[in-house]
VOBA-1610 file (N, C-alpha, C; in pm, whole numbers, padded with zeros to 5 digits, always signed):
BEGIN
Met+23899+15306-00349Met+23807+15226-00465Met+23734+15103-00376Arg+23609+15066-00400Arg+23517+14979-00376Arg+23472+14882-00482Thr+23463+14774-00446Thr+23416+14653-00564Thr+23266+14666-00558Asp+23163+14657-00674Asp+23048+14613-00683Asp+23029+14499-00650Pro+22888+14479-00629Pro+22870+14311-00582Pro+22870+14221-00680Thr+22856+14264-00807Thr+22876+14148-00944Thr+23045+14136-00915Ala+23121+14236-00924Ala+23270+14198-00925Ala+23313+14105-00794Arg+23248+14153-00674Arg+23268+14052-00583Arg+23221+13898-00613Ala+23119+13892-00670Ala+23080+13758-00656Ala+23181+13712-00783His+23212+13754-00866His+23296+13731-00975His+23471+13687-00896Leu+23505+13796-00832Leu+23647+13746-00751Leu+23601+13626-00669Ala+23475+13620-00576Ala+23482+13477-00525Ala+23495+13332-00599Asp+23418+13372-00710Asp+23433+13236-00827Asp+23586+13213-00835Arg+23661+13299-00868Arg+23769+13272-00910Arg+23887+13216-00792Phe+23852+13296-00641Phe+23879+13239-00530Phe+23905+13113-00535Ala+23757+13064-00551Ala+23706+12923-00518Ala+23838+12847-00588Met+23822+12855-00764Met+23886+12800-00797Met+24075+12775-00792Ile+24095+12895-00733Ile+24247+12898-00660Ile+24244+12802-00548Ala+24144+12800-00510Ala+24148+12732-00341Ala+24131+12576-00334Glu+24084+12548-00451Glu+24077+12382-00486Glu+24215+12387-00558Ala+24269+12415-00590Ala+24433+12407-00660Ala+24486+12391-00560Ala+24489+12486-00477Ala+24585+12473-00356Ala+24534+12343-00279Gly+24410+12330-00234Gly+24359+12212-00185Gly+24436+12083-00255Ala+24424+12092-00386Ala+24460+11961-00456Ala+24649+11927-00437Arg+24689+12026-00389Arg+24843+12024-00353Arg+24850+11983-00192Ile+24758+12025-00120Ile+24786+11981+00015Ile+24722+11830+00000Met+24615+11790-00067Met+24574+11638-00032Met+24679+11529-00095Ala+24796+11593-00152Ala+24899+11506-00256Ala+24988+11491-00150Ile+24966+11563-00026Ile+25075+11542+00107Ile+25008+11507+00237Tyr+24875+11514+00197Tyr+24782+11459+00309Tyr+24842+11304+00360Gly+24868+11280+00496Gly+24893+11172+00540Gly+25031+11123+00574Ala+25080+11195+00478Ala+25250+11199+00502Ala+25335+11281+00546Ala+25254+11381+00605Ala+25306+11533+00660Ala+25419+11503+00787Thr+25531+11569+00805Thr+25592+11593+00887Thr+25597+11756+00892Ala+25604+11807+01032Ala+25588+11943+01045Ala+25750+12029+01146Glu+25748+12099+01081Glu+25885+12175+01153Glu+25808+12319+01240Ala+25912+12384+01263Ala+25838+12504+01375Ala+25838+12606+01294Lys+25743+12725+01313Lys+25774+12868+01244Lys+25817+12946+01374Ala+25794+13059+01341Ala+25893+13148+01435Ala+25793+13158+01561Asp+25676+13165+01573Asp+25576+13181+01667Asp+25548+13034+01721Gly+25609+12931+01684Gly+25617+12784+01740Gly+25545+12702+01678Ser+25429+12719+01607Ser+25301+12662+01535Ser+25354+12577+01428Pro+25321+12465+01414Pro+25358+12335+01289Pro+25359+12404+01134Leu+25482+12397+01053Leu+25463+12444+00926Leu+25497+12292+00876Thr+25423+12292+00767Thr+25422+12167+00694Thr+25453+12217+00527Ala+25491+12099+00439Ala+25520+12109+00317Ala+25400+12128+00258Ala+25288+12112+00358Ala+25160+12135+00256Ala+25091+12263+00267Asp+25157+12346+00367Asp+25149+12503+00370Asp+25258+12554+00261Leu+25314+12524+00260Leu+25395+12579+00137Leu+25361+12567-00036Ala+25308+12424-00018Ala+25254+12381-00180Ala+25131+12479-00205Ala+25060+12486-00074Ala+24935+12550-00098Ala+24949+12714-00111His+25073+12756-00054His+25089+12922-00039His+25138+12955-00185Ser+25222+12842-00252Ser+25261+12908-00391Ser+25153+12869-00500Ala+25073+12764-00436Ala+24924+12794-00585Ala+24871+12913-00578Ile+24855+12926-00456Ile+24754+13054-00444Ile+24836+13203-00478Leu+24918+13183-00461Leu+25035+13317-00518Leu+25020+13321-00656Glu+25041+13197-00722Glu+25064+13184-00851Glu+24897+13222-00925Gly+24756+13164-00863Gly+24653+13192-00948Gly+24620+13327-00907Leu+24625+13422-00765Leu+24615+13539-00768Leu+24688+13631-00861Ala+24802+13578-00888Ala+24896+13692-01002Ala+24830+13689-01139Asp+24751+13610-01177Asp+24655+13636-01290Asp+24542+13685-01253Val+24481+13653-01131Val+24326+13701-01106Val+24321+13874-01088Cys+24415+13888-00984Cys+24406+14036-00945Cys+24589+14074-00916Pro+24634+14080-01017Pro+24801+14112-00970Pro+24850+14241-00927His+24740+14355-00941His+24751+14499-00901His+24726+14501-00731Leu+24661+14387-00692Leu+24598+14374-00513Leu+24755+14302-00425Pro+24764+14383-00338Pro+24851+14331-00250Pro+24804+14171-00167Val+24865+14092-00154Val+24840+13975-00133Val+24935+13952+00011Ile+24856+13923+00137Ile+24909+13927+00241Ile+24848+13750+00289Ser+24961+13672+00275Ser+24972+13551+00326Ser+25025+13516+00486Glu+24969+13429+00543Glu+25019+13379+00652Glu+25186+13320+00638Glu+25260+13294+00538Glu+25356+13250+00514Glu+25490+13333+00491Asp+25421+13451+00438Asp+25522+13595+00436Asp+25465+13703+00513Ala+25379+13717+00581Ala+25329+13831+00649Ala+25412+13946+00732Glu+25518+13858+00792Glu+25607+13899+00852Glu+25701+14047+00778Arg+25701+14026+00642Arg+25778+14139+00555Arg+25694+14270+00517Leu+25567+14257+00548Leu+25465+14338+00511Leu+25425+14426+00592Glu+25378+14549+00587Glu+25322+14679+00693Glu+25167+14622+00657Cys+25118+14664+00790Cys+24950+14654+00832Cys+24893+14783+00859Pro+24837+14851+00737Pro+24798+14799+00625Pro+24857+14820+00495Pro+24865+14737+00418Pro+24959+14761+00266Pro+24856+14863+00186Ala+24722+14851+00208Ala+24633+14970+00118Ala+24497+14936+00146Asp+24410+15039+00082Asp+24250+15028+00103Asp+24248+14872+00078Arg+24284+14835-00028Arg+24226+14708-00093Arg+24325+14612-00086Phe+24312+14501+00020Phe+24425+14404-00024Phe+24352+14244-00007Ile+24437+14172-00016Ile+24412+14035-00003Ile+24459+13940+00107Leu+24374+13862+00194Leu+24412+13788+00309Leu+24429+13631+00263Val+24508+13551+00300Val+24538+13417+00248Val+24564+13346+00397Asp+24528+13243+00406Asp+24563+13141+00473Asp+24585+13003+00412Pro+24729+12964+00368Pro+24717+12853+00269Pro+24672+12711+00334Leu+24677+12704+00474Leu+24652+12558+00571Leu+24626+12638+00704Asp+24461+12650+00704Asp+24456+12720+00860Asp+24382+12557+00910Gly+24456+12519+01029Gly+24433+12442+01127Gly+24569+12300+01113Thr+24651+12371+01104Thr+24732+12255+01064Thr+24774+12158+01183Arg+24733+12179+01298Arg+24742+12079+01387Arg+24634+11993+01361Glu+24489+12037+01291Glu+24412+11912+01240Glu+24425+11851+01133Phe+24537+11902+01056Phe+24601+11857+00910Phe+24701+11730+00991Leu+24758+11767+01070Leu+24896+11688+01146Leu+24821+11527+01196Ser+24683+11595+01234Ser+24613+11480+01357Ser+24543+11405+01221Gly+24513+11435+01131Gly+24431+11371+01019Gly+24273+11363+01068Asn+24216+11447+01090Asn+24073+11473+01123Asn+24020+11496+01008Gly+24074+11596+00907Gly+24014+11635+00797Gly+23989+11778+00806Glu+23979+11864+00946Glu+23897+11982+00965Glu+24007+12099+00966Phe+24094+12091+00834Phe+24202+12216+00784Phe+24125+12258+00673Thr+24162+12425+00652Thr+24072+12445+00526Thr+24175+12554+00445Val+24160+12605+00354Val+24223+12672+00264Val+24119+12825+00268Asn+24203+12944+00275Asn+24101+13079+00286Asn+24165+13172+00233Ile+24074+13263+00127Ile+24088+13351+00058Ile+24015+13482+00115Ala+24057+13605+00106Ala+23960+13718+00138Ala+24004+13817+00074Leu+23926+13921+00004Leu+23930+14037-00042Leu+23875+14138+00092Val+23987+14211+00135Val+23963+14319+00224Val+23933+14484+00151Glu+23827+14546+00180Glu+23829+14668+00116Glu+23808+14761+00242His+23880+14850+00266His+23869+14944+00377His+23806+14872+00526Gly+23900+14774+00565Gly+23873+14718+00677Gly+23780+14586+00731Ala+23706+14575+00571Ala+23598+14463+00606Ala+23624+14370+00488Pro+23586+14240+00515Pro+23612+14120+00421Pro+23502+14140+00340Val+23480+14149+00202Val+23357+14137+00118Val+23351+14025+00062Ala+23439+13971+00019Ala+23451+13843-00067Ala+23544+13741-00046Gly+23493+13608-00007Gly+23607+13499+00063Gly+23554+13374+00022Val+23637+13271+00006Val+23617+13149-00013Val+23711+13093+00131Val+23616+12966+00181Val+23712+12859+00251Val+23661+12704+00204Phe+23743+12649+00177Phe+23762+12536+00092Phe+23837+12432+00205Ala+23771+12293+00258Ala+23795+12182+00310Ala+23844+12100+00237Pro+23939+12052+00193Pro+24031+11951+00077Pro+23946+11830+00129Ala+23978+11814+00259Ala+24000+11645+00288Ala+23811+11630+00312Leu+23718+11741+00340Leu+23582+11706+00327Leu+23511+11724+00219Gly+23592+11806+00100Gly+23537+11806-00057Gly+23409+11913-00033Arg+23444+12025+00047Arg+23346+12150+00051Arg+23408+12274+00071Leu+23320+12351-00019Leu+23353+12461-00043Leu+23265+12569-00021Trp+23283+12649+00080Trp+23179+12780+00083Trp+23259+12903+00017Ser+23142+12998-00029Ser+23194+13082-00106Ser+23086+13218-00047Gly+23144+13360-00049Gly+23057+13414-00038Gly+23094+13599-00056Ala+22981+13660-00157Ala+22989+13808-00198Ala+22925+13888-00081Val+22985+13969-00017Val+22880+14056+00028Val+22789+14131-00053Gly+22657+14175-00028Gly+22585+14214-00119Gly+22527+14121-00221Val+22551+14030-00217Val+22545+13870-00326Val+22458+13760-00260Gly+22547+13711-00177Gly+22490+13611-00098Gly+22596+13500-00078Ala+22570+13397-00041Ala+22682+13275+00025Ala+22601+13146-00041Arg+22723+13070-00061Arg+22675+12902-00120Arg+22763+12815-00069Val+22709+12717-00081Val+22853+12607-00034Val+22832+12486-00144Arg+22905+12405-00165Arg+22882+12303-00254Arg+23001+12202-00227Gln+22953+12062-00268Gln+23052+11971-00250Gln+23128+11931-00399Ala+23236+11868-00349Ala+23295+11817-00467Ala+23264+11775-00583Gly+23204+11781-00703Gly+23186+11738-00811Gly+23040+11796-00842Asp+22999+11905-00747Asp+22884+11964-00769Asp+22915+12120-00781Ala+22877+12151-00947Ala+22924+12268-00979Ala+22864+12398-00919Ala+22716+12382-00932Ala+22633+12477-00844Ala+22627+12497-00719Gly+22617+12371-00614Gly+22600+12402-00500Gly+22480+12467-00476Arg+22455+12492-00362Arg+22335+12564-00286Arg+22334+12670-00214Ser+22265+12790-00203Ser+22235+12905-00135Ser+22272+12882+00006Ile+22330+12935+00091Ile+22326+12917+00205Ile+22283+13065+00310Ala+22225+13076+00401Ala+22158+13183+00522Ala+22189+13142+00628Val+22238+13218+00753Val+22198+13219+00883Val+22051+13186+00926Arg+22039+13115+01002Arg+21922+13052+01069Arg+21859+13201+01170Ala+21744+13189+01155Ala+21668+13275+01254Ala+21666+13202+01429Pro+21664+13250+01522Pro+21671+13207+01658Pro+21561+13096+01672Gly+21607+12989+01747Gly+21526+12863+01785Gly+21427+12918+01911Gly+21373+12844+01962Gly+21312+12898+02109Gly+21354+12799+02208Thr+21456+12696+02168Thr+21506+12663+02303Thr+21626+12672+02331Gly+21689+12764+02303Gly+21817+12797+02303Gly+21905+12819+02171Leu+22034+12901+02202Leu+22146+12858+02108Leu+22219+12743+02081Val+22239+12733+01950Val+22386+12628+01922Val+22518+12718+01890Ala+22590+12691+02009Ala+22747+12763+02000Ala+22842+12659+01909Val+22944+12738+01851Val+23081+12668+01822Val+23196+12721+01863Ala+23242+12629+01881Ala+23390+12684+01928Ala+23495+12601+01909Ser+23635+12640+01942Ser+23732+12592+01888Ser+23776+12459+01950Arg+23817+12344+01872Arg+23876+12226+01959Arg+23953+12247+02019Ser+24082+12320+02001Ser+24208+12318+02061Ser+24242+12463+02120His+24134+12553+02109His+24189+12698+02213His+24063+12733+02287Arg+23996+12652+02352Arg+23893+12703+02468Arg+23972+12739+02559Asp+23877+12861+02640Asp+23948+12934+02762Asp+23854+12990+02834Ala+23904+13083+02970Ala+23791+13090+03073Ala+23697+13189+03007Ala+23745+13253+02942Ala+23668+13386+02868Ala+23550+13364+02792Thr+23585+13246+02720Thr+23511+13192+02637Thr+23385+13128+02690Glu+23423+13063+02786Glu+23335+12974+02881Glu+23235+13071+02988Ala+23304+13190+03010Ala+23232+13295+03077Ala+23112+13362+02965Phe+23159+13377+02860Phe+23072+13439+02769Phe+22940+13343+02753Leu+22975+13197+02684Leu+22871+13125+02643Leu+22794+13109+02806Ala+22818+13128+02933Ala+22747+13085+03036Ala+22657+13227+03055Gly+22682+13341+03006Gly+22580+13476+02971Gly+22463+13437+02890Leu+22468+13329+02816Leu+22387+13285+02703Leu+22323+13174+02715Thr+22191+13149+02662Thr+22089+12996+02684Thr+22149+12915+02581Val+22197+12823+02624Val+22307+12739+02520Val+22243+12626+02534Ala+22178+12591+02410Ala+22103+12434+02388Ala+22193+12336+02342Gly+22325+12399+02268Gly+22422+12294+02248Gly+22542+12349+02206Leu+22640+12267+02200Leu+22756+12326+02184Leu+22825+12217+02064Arg+22879+12259+01971Arg+22984+12199+01871Arg+23120+12267+01897Ser+23208+12152+01876Ser+23376+12171+01849Ser+23434+12135+01699Val+23479+12257+01665Val+23560+12203+01533Val+23659+12281+01483Gly+23733+12276+01414Gly+23897+12323+01383Gly+23872+12419+01280Ser+23973+12526+01281Ser+23973+12593+01154Ser+23904+12708+01177Ser+23869+12750+01023Ser+23758+12850+01008Ser+23616+12777+00946Leu+23615+12650+00980Leu+23504+12579+00973Leu+23356+12623+01087Lys+23402+12692+01147Lys+23367+12772+01269Lys+23269+12859+01229Phe+23327+12932+01131Phe+23246+13020+01087Phe+23122+12969+00982Cys+23189+12899+00908Cys+23101+12815+00793Cys+22942+12751+00870Leu+22972+12685+00981Leu+22867+12632+01032Leu+22778+12735+01111Val+22822+12864+01114Val+22740+12976+01153Val+22661+13023+01039Ala+22744+13025+00915Ala+22680+13078+00782Ala+22590+12971+00735Glu+22605+12838+00772Glu+22513+12752+00696Glu+22397+12717+00791Gly+22374+12796+00892Gly+22251+12764+00973Gly+22257+12672+01066Glu+22392+12619+01076Glu+22382+12479+01183Glu+22443+12525+01322Ala+22485+12616+01350Ala+22511+12692+01470Ala+22448+12841+01467Asp+22466+12896+01587Asp+22388+13053+01609Asp+22523+13146+01656Val+22621+13116+01735Val+22722+13184+01775Val+22860+13127+01766Tyr+22929+13205+01751Tyr+23090+13162+01752Tyr+23187+13252+01850Pro+23213+13253+01949Pro+23303+13332+02028Pro+23463+13300+02015Arg+23526+13413+02038Arg+23641+13397+02002Arg+23726+13473+02084Phe+23773+13430+02231Phe+23859+13530+02302Phe+24027+13502+02325Gly+24064+13392+02248Gly+24198+13368+02198Gly+24248+13420+02116Pro+24390+13406+02093Pro+24454+13495+01989Pro+24438+13422+01840Thr+24397+13534+01757Thr+24398+13487+01634Thr+24462+13576+01542Met+24499+13537+01418Met+24528+13642+01314Met+24465+13693+01192Glu+24446+13809+01106Glu+24374+13829+01049Glu+24331+13733+00925Trp+24448+13696+00883Trp+24441+13566+00778Trp+24343+13442+00819Asp+24363+13422+00966Asp+24264+13328+00991Asp+24129+13294+00978Thr+24042+13473+00976Thr+23925+13464+01014Thr+23874+13571+00871Ala+23932+13640+00823Ala+23860+13709+00697Ala+23805+13632+00599Ala+23857+13513+00569Ala+23764+13427+00449Ala+23639+13395+00522Gly+23640+13325+00643Gly+23502+13284+00715Gly+23405+13402+00747His+23447+13525+00779His+23418+13659+00834His+23335+13689+00667Ala+23368+13669+00577Ala+23323+13715+00460Ala+23214+13622+00419Val+23237+13512+00429Val+23102+13432+00383Val+22971+13421+00505Leu+23039+13472+00641Leu+22943+13465+00726Leu+22863+13602+00712Glu+22935+13692+00659Glu+22851+13830+00654Glu+22747+13839+00485Ala+22810+13778+00395Ala+22739+13742+00274Ala+22594+13628+00272Ala+22629+13590+00414Ala+22502+13462+00460Ala+22405+13558+00543Gly+22439+13683+00576Gly+22316+13750+00667Gly+22378+13751+00824Gly+22501+13701+00849Gly+22568+13732+01005Gly+22673+13819+01003Arg+22715+13835+01102Arg+22780+13979+01138Arg+22923+13917+01231Val+23008+13971+01246Val+23145+13982+01336Val+23172+14068+01388Val+23178+14077+01535Val+23190+14228+01611Val+23273+14210+01718Thr+23311+14292+01765Thr+23384+14297+01895Thr+23298+14249+02032Pro+23343+14210+02094Pro+23227+14172+02269Pro+23164+14309+02295Glu+23233+14452+02230Glu+23135+14560+02260Glu+23032+14587+02146Gly+23025+14494+02033Gly+22974+14475+01966Gly+22936+14602+01829Val+23111+14638+01815Val+23162+14714+01730Val+23224+14644+01608Pro+23170+14666+01504Pro+23229+14546+01375Pro+23343+14556+01362Phe+23392+14449+01320Phe+23535+14362+01326Phe+23576+14412+01231Arg+23708+14473+01259Arg+23799+14547+01157Arg+23960+14470+01084Tyr+23954+14481+00993Tyr+24087+14398+00929Tyr+24213+14527+00874Gly+24334+14481+00882Gly+24436+14577+00846Gly+24466+14692+00925Lys+24446+14655+01078Lys+24438+14769+01149Lys+24595+14802+01169Pro+24621+14985+01187Pro+24735+15016+01197Pro+24795+14952+01289Gly+24922+14934+01282Gly+25025+14880+01407Gly+24971+14741+01489Gly+24909+14723+01402Gly+24823+14545+01461Gly+24924+14453+01431Ala+24995+14411+01357Ala+25080+14330+01296Ala+25023+14220+01268Trp+24903+14244+01214Trp+24796+14151+01200Trp+24745+14067+01299Arg+24752+14094+01408Arg+24679+14039+01502Arg+24539+14095+01524Asn+24458+13958+01542Asn+24308+13993+01585Asn+24284+14018+01749Asp+24188+14094+01778Asp+24142+14126+01944Asp+24016+14026+01914Ala+23959+14015+02041Ala+23840+13903+02056Ala+23717+13945+01976Phe+23647+13875+01925Phe+23511+13880+01819Phe+23423+13785+01883Ile+23295+13798+01863Ile+23198+13714+01839Ile+23136+13711+01700Ala+23116+13572+01643Ala+23046+13600+01498Ala+22873+13541+01511Trp+22807+13623+01491Trp+22653+13565+01504Trp+22575+13546+01377Gly+22477+13423+01412Gly+22409+13411+01290Gly+22322+13486+01297Gly+22153+13455+01262Gly+22062+13502+01280Gly+21995+13604+01421Val+22076+13529+01524Val+22034+13576+01631Val+22043+13724+01674Ala+21939+13754+01763Ala+21961+13898+01801Ala+22099+13921+01896Gln+22174+14029+01884Gln+22273+13992+01946Gln+22224+14073+02095Pro+22274+14015+02234Pro+22213+14039+02338Pro+22317+14196+02364Gly+22220+14250+02444Gly+22250+14394+02506Gly+22241+14458+02402
//
């Protein structure tokens, strides 16, 4: 079963409300957070858990029949759980959260047959929310602005590409990839905000060769696809989710805006 574009747009609207509720719980803790270590050594804060609870509560009302895979409890779930499921990262960019730079996000996405088709990225400290439904379009809005505005990837410029990369996870493979492009500018930002910069036409390409998990990328991927972009492997194959035996780990990917993919 696949949802039609109208249903996807409706779900994206509901996801936005849930993400904002989770963001409110995060902001109640922001600035006074301390961290303990997760099993993989990454930091876990009370804000992660508070946002996780808010999201699960909201999704139980909106789509109780769909499996929900959250970063906080994914270890107990097989991959994939079904043809349709929801991927959640209650607080992406925990290091950004702890450093106080505001570049952390709440991420919720609907995945169907391996492809993210609806998603929201909410940056509570910045008061900005990006949403997208594939086949309908993408939007961004500021806190207090109920309508927001439509966004789309930009056409390539004549002076070179603007690339966006991780603030804390740059590596040699990323540098080598960028060296093969005509890059006029490079921006660094945390969390899933990198997808949003490309979706909003503020950047042209986001390469990621370092490790990520599916819940880190699905919501931003959905927003970017809805805005006219695409996410592919370095070989140009569409990037997929719920990979059997993948334990929710991502391989390398390239997120492209409106620029023609080289090769």
